N, C-alpha and C positions, 0 to 999 in steps of 0.2 A: 093647751097653747100652751099659755098664758105663764105655765112653770119651768116653760125652756128658755134654761140662753146660749144665750151666747159671749163667748172671749173673743175683742179687735181689740190688736197689738200694730204703732203702729210699726211697722217695720223700713220704710221712708222715708226721708226727708221731703220737707214742701220749696225749697227753695226752686225752683225751673214754674213750682205746677199755676192755675189759673187760680183767681181770685174767690171764685162757689169750689175750686174743691176747697184748700185753702180752710174757707170757711166747716164749708163738709165735717172736715176733718176736727176742726173745735167745737161743733157741733154734736160731737160725739164723744168729747170730754177727751179729743188727746190734742198732747200738748208735746213731748216728748219723743225722739226715738225713741223703742225700745219700748214705753207705754204701754200698757193692756188697760181696758176695762171691760164690766159684767157687763153686759145689758140684758131687758126683753130677748127673747127669737119676736122680735114682728116684724113683721112686713115695711113696717116703718126703715128701722135694723136696718135691715135688712137690706135694705132700698138709699138706703146711705152710703152702705161697706159696701155696696156693688160701684158707684158711682166713683170713688176712690182706692177700685183693689188692687191697685198696683203697686201701692203706698200703704195698704192697710193686709193680713191675715186673718182667716175672725177664720178657729173653731169653736162645737158644739162643749159647753157646758154642762 
């Protein structure tokens, strides 16, 4: 499972989001709308993306 990757893209801005959601998005490495990062497909990153699922899209790479 360690060789699987997910691509997380920020699709909505953080205006109006809670501080916890903003910290979560920044912890994923996202700063600008449209920016994408590729991370290992682990429960940690899946959970972080799930917490802000209304702001990001997740696709398997």
